[in-house]
Backbone as CSV, one residue per row, in Angstrom:
resi,resn,N_x,N_y,N_z,CA_x,CA_y,CA_z,C_x,C_y,C_z
1,GLU,1.186,-1.290,-0.037,0.017,-0.209,0.288,0.702,0.940,0.158
2,GLU,2.136,1.175,0.777,3.146,2.360,1.130,3.234,3.015,-0.236
3,HIS,3.899,1.433,-0.676,4.823,1.644,-1.899,4.068,1.855,-2.794
4,GLU,3.054,1.344,-3.300,1.440,2.162,-4.779,1.800,3.757,-4.424
5,HIS,1.402,4.228,-3.327,0.959,5.316,-2.806,2.675,6.583,-2.884
6,VAL,3.568,5.885,-2.660,4.764,6.450,-3.168,4.495,6.487,-4.542
7,ILE,4.981,5.849,-5.298,4.291,5.510,-6.588,4.090,6.579,-7.450
8,GLU,2.287,6.034,-6.697,1.552,7.419,-7.484,2.354,9.018,-7.080
9,LEU,2.329,9.447,-5.913,2.751,10.464,-5.789,3.759,11.128,-6.882
10,VAL,4.945,10.160,-6.983,6.037,11.062,-7.276,5.768,11.252,-9.089
11,VAL,4.595,9.988,-9.878,4.321,10.459,-10.989,3.123,11.882,-10.958
12,LYS,2.921,12.215,-9.460,1.395,13.236,-10.091,2.866,14.399,-9.734
13,MET,3.976,14.339,-8.386,4.294,15.554,-8.523,5.136,15.781,-9.745
14,ALA,5.858,14.824,-10.490,6.575,14.880,-11.255,5.881,15.823,-12.656
15,LYS,4.456,15.704,-12.513,3.918,16.358,-13.445,4.112,16.210,-14.979
16,GLY,4.969,15.337,-15.886,5.616,14.828,-16.726,6.507,15.721,-17.452
17,ARG,7.333,16.327,-15.929,8.295,17.534,-16.483,9.338,16.111,-16.722
18,VAL,9.854,15.090,-16.432,10.513,14.154,-16.253,9.805,12.707,-16.277
19,PRO,11.020,11.569,-16.704,10.520,10.642,-16.654,10.323,9.822,-15.067
20,VAL,9.156,9.286,-14.640,9.240,8.482,-13.876,9.414,6.769,-13.585
21,ILE,10.686,6.162,-13.087,11.282,4.997,-13.420,10.596,4.219,-12.155
22,ALA,9.745,3.456,-12.405,9.048,3.253,-10.621,10.130,1.965,-10.177
23,GLY,10.209,1.451,-9.168,10.846,0.090,-8.728,9.860,-0.405,-8.611
24,THR,9.373,-1.819,-8.923,8.865,-2.852,-9.134,8.591,-3.405,-9.001
25,GLY,9.850,-4.133,-8.515,10.675,-5.916,-8.526,9.767,-6.462,-7.170
26,SER,10.129,-7.387,-7.047,9.629,-8.538,-6.074,10.120,-9.995,-6.022
27,ASN,9.947,-10.112,-5.132,10.417,-12.133,-5.707,9.377,-12.957,-6.176
28,SER,8.091,-12.570,-5.944,7.504,-12.988,-6.151,6.748,-12.378,-8.370
29,THR,6.798,-13.557,-8.993,6.489,-12.517,-10.240,4.779,-12.120,-9.947
30,ASP,3.918,-12.836,-10.073,2.335,-11.798,-9.204,2.550,-10.751,-9.016
31,GLU,3.308,-10.450,-8.176,3.396,-9.691,-6.918,4.529,-7.810,-8.310
32,ALA,4.890,-8.568,-8.701,6.062,-7.751,-9.998,4.622,-7.532,-10.820
33,ILE,4.537,-8.559,-11.210,3.316,-8.123,-12.442,2.031,-7.007,-11.627
34,ARG,1.774,-7.120,-10.501,0.495,-6.386,-10.186,1.419,-5.250,-9.526
35,LEU,2.324,-5.128,-9.236,3.178,-3.601,-9.281,3.326,-2.728,-10.147
36,THR,3.617,-3.329,-11.234,3.966,-2.537,-12.234,3.281,-2.937,-13.308
37,ARG,1.956,-2.831,-12.855,0.422,-3.087,-14.347,-0.226,-1.449,-13.298
38,PHE,0.717,-1.395,-12.000,-0.560,-0.277,-10.768,0.355,0.453,-11.212
39,ALA,1.740,0.541,-11.464,3.459,1.577,-11.837,2.610,1.993,-13.403
40,SER,2.119,1.149,-14.265,1.942,1.921,-15.666,0.513,2.747,-15.793
41,LYS,-1.033,2.572,-15.075,-1.937,2.871,-14.390,-1.627,4.230,-13.899
42,VAL,-0.914,4.502,-13.666,-0.877,5.507,-12.361,0.177,6.496,-13.432
43,GLY,0.471,6.552,-14.597,1.556,7.258,-15.337,3.011,7.349,-15.178
44,ALA,3.121,6.236,-14.565,4.848,5.365,-14.744,5.477,5.128,-15.884
45,ASP,5.656,5.964,-16.335,7.118,6.502,-17.963,7.706,4.978,-17.269
46,GLY,8.545,4.484,-17.015,9.220,3.368,-16.894,8.803,1.908,-15.594
47,SER,9.826,1.057,-16.166,9.622,-0.293,-14.457,11.144,-0.405,-14.515
48,LEU,12.111,-0.228,-13.189,13.036,-0.839,-12.220,12.423,-2.104,-11.549
49,LEU,13.543,-3.036,-12.311,12.926,-4.476,-12.031,14.286,-5.272,-11.597
50,VAL,14.271,-5.417,-10.096,15.083,-6.145,-9.707,15.089,-7.407,-9.769
51,VAL,16.775,-7.876,-9.590,16.662,-9.548,-9.633,16.255,-10.396,-8.506
52,PRO,15.776,-10.780,-7.964,15.033,-11.504,-7.429,15.955,-11.509,-5.679
53,TYR,15.729,-11.593,-4.708,17.010,-11.953,-3.682,15.793,-12.665,-3.199
54,TYR,17.142,-12.948,-2.327,16.411,-14.008,-0.937,16.416,-15.678,-1.432
55,ASN,15.495,-15.877,-2.771,15.631,-17.455,-3.067,16.299,-17.773,-4.482
56,LYS,17.218,-16.818,-4.312,18.532,-17.147,-5.411,17.641,-18.183,-6.689
57,PRO,17.571,-17.433,-7.423,16.729,-18.308,-8.960,18.151,-18.522,-9.586
58,THR,17.900,-19.891,-10.269,19.198,-20.095,-11.041,19.163,-19.220,-12.763
59,GLN,19.713,-19.090,-13.955,20.074,-18.671,-14.832,17.831,-18.461,-15.819
60,ASP,17.840,-19.765,-15.689,17.078,-20.276,-16.487,15.096,-19.554,-15.369
61,GLY,15.249,-19.821,-13.727,14.520,-18.931,-13.240,14.329,-17.829,-13.771
62,LEU,15.457,-17.015,-13.438,15.024,-15.557,-14.096,14.724,-15.194,-15.318
63,PHE,14.730,-16.470,-15.897,14.157,-15.909,-17.676,13.091,-15.788,-17.277
64,ARG,12.388,-17.016,-16.604,11.189,-16.858,-16.708,10.289,-15.909,-15.784
65,HIS,11.058,-15.590,-15.082,10.522,-14.456,-13.971,10.331,-13.223,-14.821
66,PHE,11.610,-12.633,-15.219,11.569,-11.294,-16.215,10.838,-11.339,-17.316
67,ALA,10.393,-12.418,-18.363,9.322,-12.671,-19.728,8.528,-13.001,-18.983
68,GLY,8.373,-13.174,-17.413,6.433,-13.779,-17.447,5.854,-12.363,-17.044
69,ILE,6.882,-11.130,-16.683,6.386,-10.022,-16.256,6.152,-9.184,-17.548
70,ALA,7.230,-9.441,-18.106,7.582,-8.301,-19.485,6.306,-9.195,-20.598
71,LYS,6.016,-10.153,-20.595,4.577,-10.410,-21.117,3.438,-10.160,-21.087
72,LYS,3.278,-9.505,-19.531,1.947,-9.258,-19.594,1.911,-7.825,-18.367
73,VAL,2.762,-6.932,-19.335,2.665,-5.294,-18.865,2.894,-4.206,-20.146
74,ASP,2.660,-3.309,-20.429,3.041,-2.845,-21.410,3.490,-1.929,-21.671
75,ILE,4.717,-1.843,-20.958,5.514,-0.405,-19.701,6.584,-1.324,-20.333
76,PRO,7.623,-0.455,-19.984,8.995,-0.370,-20.668,9.764,-0.921,-19.228
77,ILE,10.951,-2.124,-19.635,11.401,-2.560,-18.062,12.803,-1.931,-18.426
78,ILE,13.586,-1.706,-17.017,15.086,-1.434,-17.096,15.316,-2.508,-16.070
79,LEU,15.895,-3.563,-15.570,16.528,-4.573,-15.102,17.390,-4.426,-14.349
80,TYR,17.353,-4.324,-13.189,18.708,-3.608,-11.970,19.177,-5.540,-11.356
81,ASN,20.459,-5.688,-11.783,20.517,-6.794,-11.546,22.263,-5.999,-10.508
82,VAL,22.381,-7.001,-9.388,23.253,-6.141,-8.063,23.348,-7.096,-7.201
83,PRO,24.255,-8.001,-7.808,24.313,-9.377,-7.197,25.311,-9.266,-5.752
84,GLY,25.767,-8.324,-5.342,25.910,-8.142,-3.977,24.683,-7.389,-2.844
85,ARG,23.599,-7.166,-3.444,22.189,-7.206,-2.617,21.505,-8.040,-2.496
86,THR,21.425,-8.953,-3.823,20.557,-10.003,-4.247,21.132,-11.480,-4.514
87,GLY,21.938,-11.229,-4.019,22.735,-12.918,-3.987,23.140,-13.650,-5.199
88,VAL,22.137,-12.939,-6.599,22.719,-14.027,-7.644,22.941,-13.064,-8.822
89,SER,23.711,-12.943,-9.878,23.140,-11.975,-10.460,23.221,-12.278,-12.136
90,LEU,22.704,-11.601,-13.025,21.728,-11.925,-13.827,22.924,-11.789,-15.048
91,SER,23.068,-13.127,-15.673,24.359,-13.208,-16.270,23.708,-12.877,-17.791
92,PRO,25.160,-11.735,-18.960,24.971,-11.540,-19.998,24.214,-12.629,-20.917
93,GLN,24.126,-13.524,-20.706,24.078,-14.553,-21.437,22.146,-14.533,-21.563
94,THR,21.731,-14.252,-20.766,20.414,-14.657,-19.975,20.008,-12.907,-19.845
95,THR,20.731,-12.015,-20.039,20.146,-10.778,-19.931,19.771,-10.452,-21.565
96,ALA,20.260,-10.703,-22.256,21.023,-10.966,-23.910,19.585,-11.566,-25.114
97,LYS,19.774,-13.173,-23.520,17.721,-14.005,-24.017,17.003,-12.714,-23.798
98,LEU,17.092,-12.051,-23.036,15.524,-11.425,-21.941,15.387,-10.417,-23.062
99,ALA,16.351,-9.789,-23.656,16.613,-8.640,-24.835,16.199,-8.475,-25.802
100,LYS,16.285,-10.055,-26.706,16.368,-10.588,-28.046,14.180,-10.748,-27.614
101,SER,13.818,-11.967,-26.421,12.434,-12.507,-26.200,11.396,-11.284,-26.044
102,CYS,11.906,-9.969,-25.086,11.080,-9.098,-24.400,10.973,-8.207,-25.336
103,SER,10.159,-7.399,-26.349,10.617,-5.798,-26.388,10.026,-4.629,-25.651
104,ASN,9.612,-5.279,-25.018,9.562,-3.762,-23.910,10.858,-3.997,-22.295
105,ILE,11.962,-5.212,-22.478,12.248,-5.444,-21.521,13.899,-3.850,-22.802
106,VAL,13.794,-2.464,-21.702,15.064,-1.790,-22.591,15.715,-1.366,-21.959
107,GLY,16.027,-2.235,-21.130,17.875,-1.565,-20.702,17.962,-2.293,-19.849
108,ILE,19.319,-1.955,-18.803,19.742,-3.053,-17.784,20.563,-1.853,-16.594
109,LYS,20.534,-1.735,-15.629,21.108,-1.261,-13.827,21.961,-2.017,-14.502
110,ASP,23.201,-1.937,-14.339,24.473,-3.077,-13.789,25.234,-2.420,-13.213
111,ALA,24.760,-3.393,-11.850,25.565,-2.808,-10.428,26.379,-4.215,-9.965
112,THR,26.978,-4.359,-11.043,28.294,-6.356,-10.956,29.876,-5.193,-10.432
113,GLY,29.937,-4.076,-10.738,31.155,-3.479,-10.578,32.451,-3.963,-12.227
114,SER,31.357,-4.956,-12.656,32.252,-5.314,-13.793,32.513,-4.210,-15.530
115,VAL,33.113,-4.532,-15.616,33.250,-3.248,-17.309,33.024,-4.714,-18.060
116,GLN,34.148,-6.125,-18.074,34.012,-7.054,-18.373,33.144,-7.401,-18.531
117,ASN,31.896,-7.263,-17.603,30.268,-8.163,-17.904,29.657,-7.291,-18.532
118,ALA,29.630,-5.628,-18.378,28.697,-4.962,-19.377,29.024,-4.708,-20.682
119,SER,30.402,-5.320,-21.129,31.180,-5.341,-22.761,30.459,-7.135,-22.805
120,LYS,30.155,-7.752,-22.161,29.515,-9.014,-22.895,28.591,-8.823,-23.040
121,THR,27.717,-8.346,-22.018,25.904,-8.031,-22.732,26.085,-7.300,-23.855
122,LEU,26.864,-6.017,-23.503,26.696,-5.760,-24.920,26.324,-6.154,-26.394
123,HIS,27.774,-6.812,-26.590,28.858,-7.991,-27.313,27.035,-8.562,-27.950
124,LEU,26.896,-9.632,-26.628,25.833,-10.647,-26.852,24.380,-10.051,-27.797
125,THR,23.734,-8.539,-27.075,22.637,-8.492,-27.434,23.050,-7.623,-29.126
126,GLY,23.846,-6.928,-29.048,23.728,-7.365,-30.154,24.108,-5.373,-30.473
127,LEU,24.141,-4.938,-29.076,24.214,-3.287,-29.216,25.608,-2.887,-29.158
128,ASP,27.275,-3.401,-29.481,28.030,-2.968,-28.605,28.603,-1.903,-30.606
């Protein structure tokens, strides 16, 4: 409830002057879909989805989580890979597979601290 209130308040305060990218990630795919749909409904310009934390999914699990969300929402998605906080890292291969499979996955916030990781992701997505 508070999370939704903050998203709605920020969208209203921004008044279209700057893009609003709402943090709508969750360990639960269904909850992330619900929050992302809410953000879209209230006017957010995009969604930042963190890699699920605590339950440490496999790369296939990460793909299914993010692709499952992307297929159910109509808002641009930025993936957030922060393995120091989540305990699992989204691989460049999985990121590229998501980018090629889901047209609304438009970017990644890579907090791995690895230039090699970012470079490999760019290469695999064909964006280098």
